[in-house]
All heavy atoms as TSV, in Angstrom:
chain	resi	resn	atom	element	x	y	z
A	1	MET	N	N	-51.653	-71.987	63.921
A	1	MET	CA	C	-50.978	-70.922	63.165
A	1	MET	C	C	-51.708	-70.656	61.838
A	1	MET	O	O	-51.927	-69.516	61.440
A	1	MET	CB	C	-49.541	-71.251	62.968
A	1	MET	CG	C	-48.785	-70.144	62.291
A	1	MET	SD	S	-47.050	-70.395	62.591
A	1	MET	CE	C	-46.445	-68.902	61.981
A	2	LEU	N	N	-52.057	-71.695	61.123
A	2	LEU	CA	C	-52.752	-71.554	59.883
A	2	LEU	C	C	-54.072	-70.854	60.060
A	2	LEU	O	O	-54.439	-69.916	59.337
A	2	LEU	CB	C	-52.981	-72.902	59.211
A	2	LEU	CG	C	-53.759	-72.902	57.915
A	2	LEU	CD1	C	-52.977	-72.178	56.815
A	2	LEU	CD2	C	-54.052	-74.341	57.454
A	3	LYS	N	N	-54.830	-71.250	61.055
A	3	LYS	CA	C	-56.124	-70.622	61.323
A	3	LYS	C	C	-55.953	-69.151	61.671
A	3	LYS	O	O	-56.752	-68.321	61.260
A	3	LYS	CB	C	-56.823	-71.370	62.439
A	3	LYS	CG	C	-58.279	-70.928	62.644
A	3	LYS	CD	C	-58.944	-71.806	63.694
A	3	LYS	CE	C	-60.367	-71.397	63.872
A	3	LYS	NZ	N	-61.062	-72.252	64.852
A	4	GLY	N	N	-54.893	-68.847	62.338
A	4	GLY	CA	C	-54.644	-67.430	62.706
A	4	GLY	C	C	-54.233	-66.606	61.485
A	4	GLY	O	O	-54.578	-65.459	61.351
A	5	ASP	N	N	-53.453	-67.194	60.575
A	5	ASP	CA	C	-52.983	-66.519	59.388
A	5	ASP	C	C	-54.048	-66.348	58.344
A	5	ASP	O	O	-54.078	-65.370	57.601
A	5	ASP	CB	C	-51.812	-67.273	58.746
A	5	ASP	CG	C	-50.541	-67.197	59.608
A	5	ASP	OD1	O	-50.461	-66.339	60.505
A	5	ASP	OD2	O	-49.595	-67.976	59.353
A	6	PHE	N	N	-54.932	-67.321	58.243
A	6	PHE	CA	C	-56.003	-67.334	57.198
A	6	PHE	C	C	-57.334	-67.688	57.810
A	6	PHE	O	O	-57.911	-68.713	57.475
A	6	PHE	CB	C	-55.640	-68.319	56.063
A	6	PHE	CG	C	-54.262	-68.129	55.520
A	6	PHE	CD1	C	-53.245	-69.028	55.853
A	6	PHE	CD2	C	-53.955	-67.110	54.682
A	6	PHE	CE1	C	-51.944	-68.887	55.334
A	6	PHE	CE2	C	-52.699	-66.935	54.148
A	6	PHE	CZ	C	-51.689	-67.817	54.486
A	7	PRO	N	N	-57.875	-66.840	58.681
A	7	PRO	CA	C	-59.112	-67.223	59.392
A	7	PRO	C	C	-60.312	-67.472	58.497
A	7	PRO	O	O	-61.151	-68.316	58.791
A	7	PRO	CB	C	-59.340	-66.079	60.360
A	7	PRO	CG	C	-58.580	-64.932	59.778
A	7	PRO	CD	C	-57.427	-65.534	59.050
A	8	ALA	N	N	-60.391	-66.748	57.411
A	8	ALA	CA	C	-61.578	-66.837	56.544
A	8	ALA	C	C	-61.593	-68.054	55.645
A	8	ALA	O	O	-62.657	-68.577	55.309
A	8	ALA	CB	C	-61.724	-65.575	55.716
A	9	ASP	N	N	-60.410	-68.525	55.237
A	9	ASP	CA	C	-60.379	-69.580	54.222
A	9	ASP	C	C	-59.389	-70.676	54.491
A	9	ASP	O	O	-59.001	-71.416	53.606
A	9	ASP	CB	C	-60.139	-68.991	52.871
A	9	ASP	CG	C	-58.870	-68.166	52.790
A	9	ASP	OD1	O	-58.201	-67.949	53.821
A	9	ASP	OD2	O	-58.526	-67.731	51.663
A	10	TYR	N	N	-59.033	-70.880	55.761
A	10	TYR	CA	C	-58.004	-71.901	56.025
A	10	TYR	C	C	-58.490	-73.337	55.715
A	10	TYR	O	O	-57.751	-74.157	55.232
A	10	TYR	CB	C	-57.511	-71.849	57.512
A	10	TYR	CG	C	-58.496	-72.367	58.501
A	10	TYR	CD1	C	-58.412	-73.663	58.999
A	10	TYR	CD2	C	-59.510	-71.559	59.042
A	10	TYR	CE1	C	-59.256	-74.170	59.935
A	10	TYR	CE2	C	-60.405	-72.040	59.987
A	10	TYR	CZ	C	-60.268	-73.329	60.409
A	10	TYR	OH	O	-61.144	-73.829	61.335
A	11	GLN	N	N	-59.819	-73.590	55.941
A	11	GLN	CA	C	-60.347	-74.942	55.618
A	11	GLN	C	C	-60.234	-75.238	54.129
A	11	GLN	O	O	-59.819	-76.318	53.739
A	11	GLN	CB	C	-61.823	-75.011	56.045
A	11	GLN	CG	C	-62.021	-75.164	57.556
A	11	GLN	CD	C	-61.690	-76.545	58.038
A	11	GLN	OE1	O	-60.520	-76.927	58.107
A	11	GLN	NE2	N	-62.696	-77.296	58.428
A	12	SER	N	N	-60.638	-74.289	53.279
A	12	SER	CA	C	-60.579	-74.539	51.854
A	12	SER	C	C	-59.160	-74.616	51.366
A	12	SER	O	O	-58.854	-75.375	50.459
A	12	SER	CB	C	-61.348	-73.439	51.093
A	12	SER	OG	O	-60.734	-72.191	51.264
A	13	MET	N	N	-58.225	-73.900	52.031
A	13	MET	CA	C	-56.817	-74.012	51.629
A	13	MET	C	C	-56.247	-75.388	51.953
A	13	MET	O	O	-55.500	-75.948	51.154
A	13	MET	CB	C	-55.994	-72.927	52.352
A	13	MET	CG	C	-56.335	-71.526	51.838
A	13	MET	SD	S	-55.445	-70.233	52.732
A	13	MET	CE	C	-53.789	-70.519	52.128
A	14	ILE	N	N	-56.637	-75.928	53.077
A	14	ILE	CA	C	-56.189	-77.267	53.470
A	14	ILE	C	C	-56.733	-78.301	52.460
A	14	ILE	O	O	-56.009	-79.168	51.977
A	14	ILE	CB	C	-56.646	-77.615	54.908
A	14	ILE	CG1	C	-55.878	-76.769	55.938
A	14	ILE	CG2	C	-56.452	-79.113	55.182
A	14	ILE	CD1	C	-56.427	-76.872	57.318
A	15	GLU	N	N	-58.012	-78.193	52.121
A	15	GLU	CA	C	-58.597	-79.086	51.190
A	15	GLU	C	C	-57.957	-78.979	49.828
A	15	GLU	O	O	-57.683	-79.997	49.159
A	15	GLU	CB	C	-60.123	-78.849	51.071
A	15	GLU	CG	C	-60.891	-79.206	52.322
A	15	GLU	CD	C	-62.312	-78.741	52.299
A	15	GLU	OE1	O	-62.799	-78.310	51.248
A	15	GLU	OE2	O	-62.936	-78.835	53.383
A	16	HIS	N	N	-57.684	-77.769	49.364
A	16	HIS	CA	C	-57.080	-77.568	48.065
A	16	HIS	C	C	-55.681	-78.159	48.021
A	16	HIS	O	O	-55.306	-78.894	47.085
A	16	HIS	CB	C	-56.985	-76.059	47.750
A	16	HIS	CG	C	-56.337	-75.739	46.478
A	16	HIS	ND1	N	-56.904	-76.009	45.258
A	16	HIS	CD2	C	-55.106	-75.206	46.207
A	16	HIS	CE1	C	-56.068	-75.619	44.286
A	16	HIS	NE2	N	-54.981	-75.125	44.843
A	17	LEU	N	N	-54.899	-77.976	49.066
A	17	LEU	CA	C	-53.545	-78.537	49.124
A	17	LEU	C	C	-53.601	-80.059	49.148
A	17	LEU	O	O	-52.846	-80.722	48.414
A	17	LEU	CB	C	-52.799	-78.017	50.331
A	17	LEU	CG	C	-51.348	-78.563	50.505
A	17	LEU	CD1	C	-50.464	-78.175	49.317
A	17	LEU	CD2	C	-50.729	-78.070	51.793
A	18	SER	N	N	-54.495	-80.606	49.923
A	18	SER	CA	C	-54.653	-82.080	50.023
A	18	SER	C	C	-55.018	-82.662	48.652
A	18	SER	O	O	-54.440	-83.680	48.219
A	18	SER	CB	C	-55.683	-82.436	51.036
A	18	SER	OG	O	-55.275	-82.039	52.329
A	19	GLU	N	N	-55.998	-82.069	47.981
A	19	GLU	CA	C	-56.413	-82.516	46.671
A	19	GLU	C	C	-55.309	-82.422	45.628
A	19	GLU	O	O	-55.107	-83.310	44.832
A	19	GLU	CB	C	-57.647	-81.736	46.196
A	19	GLU	CG	C	-58.899	-82.030	47.005
A	19	GLU	CD	C	-60.042	-81.074	46.734
A	19	GLU	OE1	O	-59.877	-80.120	45.928
A	19	GLU	OE2	O	-61.095	-81.227	47.345
A	20	TYR	N	N	-54.588	-81.284	45.681
A	20	TYR	CA	C	-53.515	-81.068	44.746
A	20	TYR	C	C	-52.407	-82.139	44.932
A	20	TYR	O	O	-51.921	-82.712	43.966
A	20	TYR	CB	C	-52.927	-79.672	44.931
A	20	TYR	CG	C	-51.844	-79.328	43.966
A	20	TYR	CD1	C	-52.144	-78.851	42.671
A	20	TYR	CD2	C	-50.485	-79.449	44.294
A	20	TYR	CE1	C	-51.166	-78.558	41.764
A	20	TYR	CE2	C	-49.491	-79.147	43.389
A	20	TYR	CZ	C	-49.833	-78.686	42.125
A	20	TYR	OH	O	-48.852	-78.372	41.215
A	21	MET	N	N	-52.024	-82.363	46.204
A	21	MET	CA	C	-50.999	-83.326	46.478
A	21	MET	C	C	-51.437	-84.733	46.026
A	21	MET	O	O	-50.616	-85.485	45.452
A	21	MET	CB	C	-50.618	-83.311	47.971
A	21	MET	CG	C	-49.920	-82.029	48.406
A	21	MET	SD	S	-49.705	-81.865	50.170
A	21	MET	CE	C	-48.631	-83.262	50.519
A	22	ALA	N	N	-52.694	-85.104	46.294
A	22	ALA	CA	C	-53.154	-86.442	45.920
A	22	ALA	C	C	-53.244	-86.579	44.418
A	22	ALA	O	O	-52.875	-87.627	43.843
A	22	ALA	CB	C	-54.502	-86.683	46.570
A	23	SER	N	N	-53.681	-85.535	43.761
A	23	SER	CA	C	-53.878	-85.607	42.300
A	23	SER	C	C	-52.574	-85.641	41.522
A	23	SER	O	O	-52.447	-86.395	40.565
A	23	SER	CB	C	-54.705	-84.382	41.880
A	23	SER	OG	O	-54.881	-84.362	40.461
A	24	TYR	N	N	-51.593	-84.874	41.969
A	24	TYR	CA	C	-50.342	-84.764	41.212
A	24	TYR	C	C	-49.171	-85.503	41.864
A	24	TYR	O	O	-48.069	-85.490	41.353
A	24	TYR	CB	C	-49.956	-83.298	41.034
A	24	TYR	CG	C	-50.922	-82.576	40.151
A	24	TYR	CD1	C	-51.941	-81.794	40.623
A	24	TYR	CD2	C	-50.813	-82.676	38.757
A	24	TYR	CE1	C	-52.821	-81.140	39.820
A	24	TYR	CE2	C	-51.681	-82.023	37.905
A	24	TYR	CZ	C	-52.685	-81.233	38.459
A	24	TYR	OH	O	-53.564	-80.584	37.631
A	25	GLY	N	N	-49.396	-86.148	43.007
A	25	GLY	CA	C	-48.357	-86.907	43.682
A	25	GLY	C	C	-47.236	-86.014	44.255
A	25	GLY	O	O	-46.118	-86.449	44.410
A	26	LYS	N	N	-47.584	-84.783	44.542
A	26	LYS	CA	C	-46.580	-83.827	45.081
A	26	LYS	C	C	-46.434	-84.002	46.603
A	26	LYS	O	O	-47.352	-84.432	47.265
A	26	LYS	CB	C	-47.045	-82.367	44.832
A	26	LYS	CG	C	-47.164	-81.980	43.376
A	26	LYS	CD	C	-45.812	-81.614	42.853
A	26	LYS	CE	C	-45.946	-81.096	41.438
A	26	LYS	NZ	N	-44.667	-80.682	40.887
A	27	THR	N	N	-45.265	-83.680	47.097
A	27	THR	CA	C	-45.005	-83.614	48.520
A	27	THR	C	C	-44.298	-82.331	48.799
A	27	THR	O	O	-43.572	-81.782	47.973
A	27	THR	CB	C	-44.134	-84.798	48.980
A	27	THR	OG1	O	-42.912	-84.776	48.284
A	27	THR	CG2	C	-44.834	-86.122	48.788
A	28	TYR	N	N	-44.553	-81.793	49.961
A	28	TYR	CA	C	-43.928	-80.523	50.403
A	28	TYR	C	C	-43.336	-80.701	51.803
A	28	TYR	O	O	-43.915	-81.408	52.609
A	28	TYR	CB	C	-44.954	-79.400	50.400
A	28	TYR	CG	C	-45.539	-79.120	49.038
A	28	TYR	CD1	C	-46.773	-79.671	48.662
A	28	TYR	CD2	C	-44.847	-78.341	48.132
A	28	TYR	CE1	C	-47.302	-79.436	47.378
A	28	TYR	CE2	C	-45.396	-78.089	46.877
A	28	TYR	CZ	C	-46.595	-78.612	46.522
A	28	TYR	OH	O	-47.128	-78.386	45.277
A	29	LYS	N	N	-42.225	-80.066	52.017
A	29	LYS	CA	C	-41.585	-80.127	53.350
A	29	LYS	C	C	-42.378	-79.324	54.381
A	29	LYS	O	O	-42.429	-79.680	55.567
A	29	LYS	CB	C	-40.163	-79.590	53.269
A	29	LYS	CG	C	-39.238	-80.488	52.518
A	29	LYS	CD	C	-37.820	-79.964	52.546
A	29	LYS	CE	C	-36.878	-80.835	51.762
A	29	LYS	NZ	N	-35.512	-80.358	51.762
A	30	ASN	N	N	-43.001	-78.211	53.956
A	30	ASN	CA	C	-43.697	-77.344	54.866
A	30	ASN	C	C	-45.041	-76.916	54.223
A	30	ASN	O	O	-45.027	-76.080	53.329
A	30	ASN	CB	C	-42.831	-76.135	55.195
A	30	ASN	CG	C	-43.429	-75.257	56.222
A	30	ASN	OD1	O	-44.632	-75.052	56.313
A	30	ASN	ND2	N	-42.563	-74.676	57.077
A	31	HIS	N	N	-46.094	-77.507	54.702
A	31	HIS	CA	C	-47.412	-77.225	54.080
A	31	HIS	C	C	-47.861	-75.780	54.323
A	31	HIS	O	O	-48.440	-75.152	53.429
A	31	HIS	CB	C	-48.458	-78.196	54.646
A	31	HIS	CG	C	-48.210	-79.613	54.216
A	31	HIS	ND1	N	-48.991	-80.622	54.668
A	31	HIS	CD2	C	-47.307	-80.165	53.387
A	31	HIS	CE1	C	-48.548	-81.798	54.149
A	31	HIS	NE2	N	-47.525	-81.480	53.343
A	32	LEU	N	N	-47.576	-75.215	55.502
A	32	LEU	CA	C	-47.963	-73.843	55.793
A	32	LEU	C	C	-47.234	-72.892	54.854
A	32	LEU	O	O	-47.829	-72.000	54.279
A	32	LEU	CB	C	-47.669	-73.505	57.214
A	32	LEU	CG	C	-47.984	-72.054	57.623
A	32	LEU	CD1	C	-49.453	-71.711	57.429
A	32	LEU	CD2	C	-47.589	-71.836	59.102
A	33	ALA	N	N	-45.953	-73.111	54.627
A	33	ALA	CA	C	-45.186	-72.264	53.759
A	33	ALA	C	C	-45.692	-72.332	52.354
A	33	ALA	O	O	-45.786	-71.329	51.614
A	33	ALA	CB	C	-43.692	-72.632	53.807
A	34	THR	N	N	-46.096	-73.517	51.898
A	34	THR	CA	C	-46.678	-73.685	50.545
A	34	THR	C	C	-47.968	-72.905	50.410
A	34	THR	O	O	-48.137	-72.177	49.425
A	34	THR	CB	C	-46.940	-75.209	50.303
A	34	THR	OG1	O	-45.688	-75.911	50.379
A	34	THR	CG2	C	-47.543	-75.393	48.908
A	35	MET	N	N	-48.838	-73.006	51.411
A	35	MET	CA	C	-50.100	-72.265	51.355
A	35	MET	C	C	-49.890	-70.780	51.409
A	35	MET	O	O	-50.613	-70.001	50.756
A	35	MET	CB	C	-51.020	-72.747	52.469
A	35	MET	CG	C	-51.588	-74.138	52.187
A	35	MET	SD	S	-52.820	-74.677	53.379
A	35	MET	CE	C	-51.748	-75.395	54.586
A	36	GLU	N	N	-48.875	-70.315	52.173
A	36	GLU	CA	C	-48.559	-68.900	52.201
A	36	GLU	C	C	-48.096	-68.406	50.839
A	36	GLU	O	O	-48.482	-67.335	50.401
A	36	GLU	CB	C	-47.547	-68.613	53.292
A	36	GLU	CG	C	-48.106	-68.717	54.684
A	36	GLU	CD	C	-47.061	-68.624	55.800
A	36	GLU	OE1	O	-45.861	-68.732	55.488
A	36	GLU	OE2	O	-47.454	-68.414	56.947
A	37	LEU	N	N	-47.258	-69.201	50.151
A	37	LEU	CA	C	-46.822	-68.845	48.820
A	37	LEU	C	C	-47.986	-68.784	47.847
A	37	LEU	O	O	-48.056	-67.847	47.026
A	37	LEU	CB	C	-45.762	-69.839	48.310
A	37	LEU	CG	C	-44.406	-69.740	48.931
A	37	LEU	CD1	C	-43.517	-70.905	48.478
A	37	LEU	CD2	C	-43.740	-68.425	48.580
A	38	TRP	N	N	-48.878	-69.715	47.931
A	38	TRP	CA	C	-50.075	-69.732	47.043
A	38	TRP	C	C	-50.923	-68.487	47.301
A	38	TRP	O	O	-51.414	-67.864	46.395
A	38	TRP	CB	C	-50.887	-70.981	47.269
A	38	TRP	CG	C	-50.279	-72.225	46.672
A	38	TRP	CD1	C	-49.120	-72.359	46.036
A	38	TRP	CD2	C	-50.877	-73.524	46.739
A	38	TRP	NE1	N	-48.903	-73.680	45.682
A	38	TRP	CE2	C	-49.979	-74.419	46.082
A	38	TRP	CE3	C	-52.038	-74.049	47.272
A	38	TRP	CZ2	C	-50.214	-75.757	45.945
A	38	TRP	CZ3	C	-52.277	-75.407	47.118
A	38	TRP	CH2	C	-51.388	-76.256	46.466
A	39	LYS	N	N	-51.097	-68.139	48.597
A	39	LYS	CA	C	-51.919	-66.971	48.924
A	39	LYS	C	C	-51.294	-65.708	48.391
A	39	LYS	O	O	-51.974	-64.843	47.815
A	39	LYS	CB	C	-52.035	-66.910	50.453
A	39	LYS	CG	C	-53.033	-65.897	50.924
A	39	LYS	CD	C	-54.454	-66.343	50.610
A	39	LYS	CE	C	-55.435	-65.465	51.325
A	39	LYS	NZ	N	-56.806	-65.853	51.056
A	40	LYS	N	N	-50.000	-65.578	48.515
A	40	LYS	CA	C	-49.278	-64.369	47.951
A	40	LYS	C	C	-49.428	-64.336	46.460
A	40	LYS	O	O	-49.652	-63.246	45.885
A	40	LYS	CB	C	-47.799	-64.392	48.358
A	40	LYS	CG	C	-47.540	-64.077	49.780
A	40	LYS	CD	C	-46.067	-64.121	50.107
A	40	LYS	CE	C	-45.838	-63.908	51.583
A	40	LYS	NZ	N	-44.416	-64.029	51.939
A	41	ALA	N	N	-49.320	-65.450	45.799
A	41	ALA	CA	C	-49.481	-65.491	44.344
A	41	ALA	C	C	-50.888	-65.076	43.939
A	41	ALA	O	O	-51.069	-64.367	42.961
A	41	ALA	CB	C	-49.128	-66.883	43.803
A	42	ASP	N	N	-51.876	-65.557	44.692
A	42	ASP	CA	C	-53.282	-65.176	44.419
A	42	ASP	C	C	-53.489	-63.680	44.580
A	42	ASP	O	O	-54.173	-63.040	43.762
A	42	ASP	CB	C	-54.231	-65.929	45.335
A	42	ASP	CG	C	-54.408	-67.389	44.971
A	42	ASP	OD1	O	-53.984	-67.780	43.863
A	42	ASP	OD2	O	-54.952	-68.136	45.814
A	43	MET	N	N	-52.886	-63.116	45.621
A	43	MET	CA	C	-53.023	-61.674	45.854
A	43	MET	C	C	-52.377	-60.853	44.721
A	43	MET	O	O	-52.942	-59.854	44.288
A	43	MET	CB	C	-52.382	-61.309	47.219
A	43	MET	CG	C	-53.211	-61.840	48.354
A	43	MET	SD	S	-52.417	-61.640	49.979
A	43	MET	CE	C	-52.402	-59.879	50.128
A	44	LYS	N	N	-51.255	-61.314	44.202
A	44	LYS	CA	C	-50.593	-60.632	43.101
A	44	LYS	C	C	-51.463	-60.697	41.852
A	44	LYS	O	O	-51.601	-59.718	41.126
A	44	LYS	CB	C	-49.216	-61.226	42.800
A	44	LYS	CG	C	-48.169	-60.844	43.787
A	44	LYS	CD	C	-46.818	-61.381	43.399
A	44	LYS	CE	C	-45.759	-60.965	44.427
A	44	LYS	NZ	N	-44.427	-61.484	44.036
A	45	LYS	N	N	-52.069	-61.866	41.589
A	45	LYS	CA	C	-52.979	-62.007	40.429
A	45	LYS	C	C	-54.159	-61.045	40.558
A	45	LYS	O	O	-54.581	-60.430	39.607
A	45	LYS	CB	C	-53.483	-63.436	40.341
A	45	LYS	CG	C	-52.491	-64.428	39.836
A	45	LYS	CD	C	-53.123	-65.807	39.768
A	45	LYS	CE	C	-52.092	-66.891	39.496
A	45	LYS	NZ	N	-52.663	-68.215	39.591
A	46	GLU	N	N	-54.718	-60.930	41.764
A	46	GLU	CA	C	-55.864	-60.085	41.998
A	46	GLU	C	C	-55.492	-58.611	41.710
A	46	GLU	O	O	-56.287	-57.877	41.116
A	46	GLU	CB	C	-56.388	-60.231	43.402
A	46	GLU	CG	C	-57.139	-61.518	43.660
A	46	GLU	CD	C	-57.520	-61.678	45.099
A	46	GLU	OE1	O	-57.235	-60.790	45.935
A	46	GLU	OE2	O	-58.163	-62.702	45.415
A	47	GLN	N	N	-54.311	-58.229	42.133
A	47	GLN	CA	C	-53.856	-56.835	41.910
A	47	GLN	C	C	-53.681	-56.572	40.418
A	47	GLN	O	O	-54.011	-55.500	39.932
A	47	GLN	CB	C	-52.564	-56.562	42.670
A	47	GLN	CG	C	-52.776	-56.419	44.169
A	47	GLN	CD	C	-51.466	-56.257	44.900
A	47	GLN	OE1	O	-50.395	-56.484	44.391
A	47	GLN	NE2	N	-51.542	-55.833	46.160
A	48	LYS	N	N	-53.145	-57.527	39.700
A	48	LYS	CA	C	-52.890	-57.330	38.250
A	48	LYS	C	C	-54.199	-57.319	37.480
A	48	LYS	O	O	-54.315	-56.582	36.521
A	48	LYS	CB	C	-51.976	-58.447	37.729
A	48	LYS	CG	C	-50.562	-58.289	38.096
A	48	LYS	CD	C	-49.704	-59.394	37.493
A	48	LYS	CE	C	-48.256	-59.195	37.885
A	48	LYS	NZ	N	-47.389	-60.237	37.259
A	49	THR	N	N	-55.157	-58.123	37.878
A	49	THR	CA	C	-56.424	-58.198	37.121
A	49	THR	C	C	-57.446	-57.198	37.581
A	49	THR	O	O	-58.464	-57.020	36.955
A	49	THR	CB	C	-57.034	-59.629	37.213
A	49	THR	OG1	O	-57.325	-59.917	38.565
A	49	THR	CG2	C	-56.095	-60.654	36.608
A	50	GLY	N	N	-57.195	-56.582	38.722
A	50	GLY	CA	C	-58.123	-55.606	39.271
A	50	GLY	C	C	-59.293	-56.211	40.004
A	50	GLY	O	O	-60.248	-55.559	40.339
A	51	ASN	N	N	-59.247	-57.512	40.311
A	51	ASN	CA	C	-60.316	-58.182	41.035
A	51	ASN	C	C	-60.206	-57.990	42.518
A	51	ASN	O	O	-61.170	-58.229	43.237
A	51	ASN	CB	C	-60.315	-59.683	40.756
A	51	ASN	CG	C	-60.697	-59.961	39.290
A	51	ASN	OD1	O	-61.374	-59.129	38.653
A	51	ASN	ND2	N	-60.260	-61.082	38.776
A	52	GLY	N	N	-59.064	-57.562	42.991
A	52	GLY	CA	C	-58.883	-57.316	44.411
A	52	GLY	C	C	-58.887	-55.816	44.701
A	52	GLY	O	O	-58.823	-54.990	43.797
A	53	TYR	N	N	-58.896	-55.447	45.931
A	53	TYR	CA	C	-58.914	-54.046	46.307
A	53	TYR	C	C	-57.486	-53.530	46.276
A	53	TYR	O	O	-56.585	-54.145	46.862
A	53	TYR	CB	C	-59.494	-53.893	47.736
A	53	TYR	CG	C	-59.409	-52.470	48.238
A	53	TYR	CD1	C	-60.290	-51.508	47.778
A	53	TYR	CD2	C	-58.422	-52.092	49.123
A	53	TYR	CE1	C	-60.164	-50.214	48.228
A	53	TYR	CE2	C	-58.297	-50.820	49.555
A	53	TYR	CZ	C	-59.194	-49.879	49.107
A	53	TYR	OH	O	-59.092	-48.576	49.552
A	54	SER	N	N	-57.308	-52.453	45.599
A	54	SER	CA	C	-55.999	-51.807	45.602
A	54	SER	C	C	-56.174	-50.305	45.559
A	54	SER	O	O	-56.850	-49.775	44.691
A	54	SER	CB	C	-55.221	-52.258	44.322
A	54	SER	OG	O	-53.970	-51.621	44.282
A	55	TYR	N	N	-55.639	-49.582	46.526
A	55	TYR	CA	C	-55.806	-48.150	46.648
A	55	TYR	C	C	-54.443	-47.496	46.379
A	55	TYR	O	O	-53.462	-47.822	47.053
A	55	TYR	CB	C	-56.315	-47.804	48.015
A	55	TYR	CG	C	-56.327	-46.320	48.287
A	55	TYR	CD1	C	-57.090	-45.449	47.524
A	55	TYR	CD2	C	-55.580	-45.765	49.311
A	55	TYR	CE1	C	-57.129	-44.089	47.748
A	55	TYR	CE2	C	-55.579	-44.410	49.582
A	55	TYR	CZ	C	-56.365	-43.574	48.768
A	55	TYR	OH	O	-56.375	-42.236	49.018
A	56	ASN	N	N	-54.404	-46.614	45.419
A	56	ASN	CA	C	-53.122	-45.978	45.088
A	56	ASN	C	C	-52.881	-44.666	45.858
A	56	ASN	O	O	-51.869	-44.034	45.657
A	56	ASN	CB	C	-52.990	-45.744	43.567
A	56	ASN	CG	C	-54.003	-44.718	43.045
A	56	ASN	OD1	O	-54.707	-44.075	43.830
A	56	ASN	ND2	N	-54.075	-44.588	41.753
A	57	GLY	N	N	-53.829	-44.294	46.697
A	57	GLY	CA	C	-53.624	-43.127	47.536
A	57	GLY	C	C	-54.068	-41.807	46.983
A	57	GLY	O	O	-53.828	-40.767	47.568
A	58	SER	N	N	-54.719	-41.803	45.842
A	58	SER	CA	C	-55.164	-40.518	45.296
A	58	SER	C	C	-56.527	-40.598	44.659
A	58	SER	O	O	-56.940	-41.612	44.099
A	58	SER	CB	C	-54.164	-40.023	44.219
A	58	SER	OG	O	-54.149	-40.895	43.120
A	59	PHE	N	N	-57.238	-39.503	44.811
A	59	PHE	CA	C	-58.566	-39.357	44.153
A	59	PHE	C	C	-58.532	-38.011	43.410
A	59	PHE	O	O	-57.881	-37.087	43.798
A	59	PHE	CB	C	-59.684	-39.313	45.208
A	59	PHE	CG	C	-59.957	-40.645	45.843
A	59	PHE	CD1	C	-59.530	-40.930	47.086
A	59	PHE	CD2	C	-60.713	-41.583	45.169
A	59	PHE	CE1	C	-59.785	-42.153	47.687
A	59	PHE	CE2	C	-60.974	-42.826	45.699
A	59	PHE	CZ	C	-60.513	-43.100	46.983
A	60	LYS	N	N	-59.326	-37.967	42.368
A	60	LYS	CA	C	-59.480	-36.731	41.634
A	60	LYS	C	C	-60.867	-36.143	41.923
A	60	LYS	O	O	-61.783	-36.891	42.299
A	60	LYS	CB	C	-59.360	-36.952	40.145
A	60	LYS	CG	C	-57.996	-37.444	39.750
A	60	LYS	CD	C	-57.919	-37.730	38.259
A	60	LYS	CE	C	-56.596	-38.332	37.906
A	60	LYS	NZ	N	-56.654	-39.124	36.723
A	61	GLU	N	N	-61.047	-34.861	41.749
A	61	GLU	CA	C	-62.332	-34.270	41.991
A	61	GLU	C	C	-63.380	-34.935	41.080
A	61	GLU	O	O	-63.123	-35.159	39.898
A	61	GLU	CB	C	-62.286	-32.760	41.656
A	61	GLU	CG	C	-63.542	-32.038	42.009
A	61	GLU	CD	C	-63.421	-30.555	41.832
A	61	GLU	OE1	O	-62.299	-29.994	41.831
A	61	GLU	OE2	O	-64.483	-29.925	41.699
A	62	GLY	N	N	-64.497	-35.233	41.686
A	62	GLY	CA	C	-65.544	-35.936	40.934
A	62	GLY	C	C	-65.510	-37.455	41.015
A	62	GLY	O	O	-66.441	-38.117	40.634
A	63	ASP	N	N	-64.383	-37.992	41.518
A	63	ASP	CA	C	-64.290	-39.433	41.707
A	63	ASP	C	C	-65.249	-39.866	42.832
A	63	ASP	O	O	-65.536	-39.123	43.752
A	63	ASP	CB	C	-62.883	-39.868	42.093
A	63	ASP	CG	C	-61.900	-39.851	40.927
A	63	ASP	OD1	O	-62.379	-39.660	39.811
A	63	ASP	OD2	O	-60.724	-40.002	41.153
A	64	SER	N	N	-65.757	-41.071	42.723
A	64	SER	CA	C	-66.557	-41.625	43.806
A	64	SER	C	C	-66.185	-43.057	44.043
A	64	SER	O	O	-65.562	-43.685	43.197
A	64	SER	CB	C	-68.052	-41.465	43.473
A	64	SER	OG	O	-68.357	-42.280	42.292
A	65	LEU	N	N	-66.579	-43.549	45.177
A	65	LEU	CA	C	-66.308	-44.931	45.511
A	65	LEU	C	C	-67.431	-45.839	45.083
A	65	LEU	O	O	-68.504	-45.541	45.008
A	65	LEU	CB	C	-66.100	-45.082	47.014
A	65	LEU	CG	C	-64.858	-44.360	47.550
A	65	LEU	CD1	C	-64.802	-44.486	49.070
A	65	LEU	CD2	C	-63.587	-44.898	46.954
């Protein structure tokens, strides 16, 4: 399921969660749910900072991609 949900970066997500848990002594009931929350938070950060792709549905004359 994890590989299907995050095909491009599931390995790095597993490593990040494992390192985080070992470093801070954290435990989680559901690792997949934790990684999904982290991914959503990352996407929100990208939208706020403009580092991710976000299309508002409108272009003005003279605009280019």
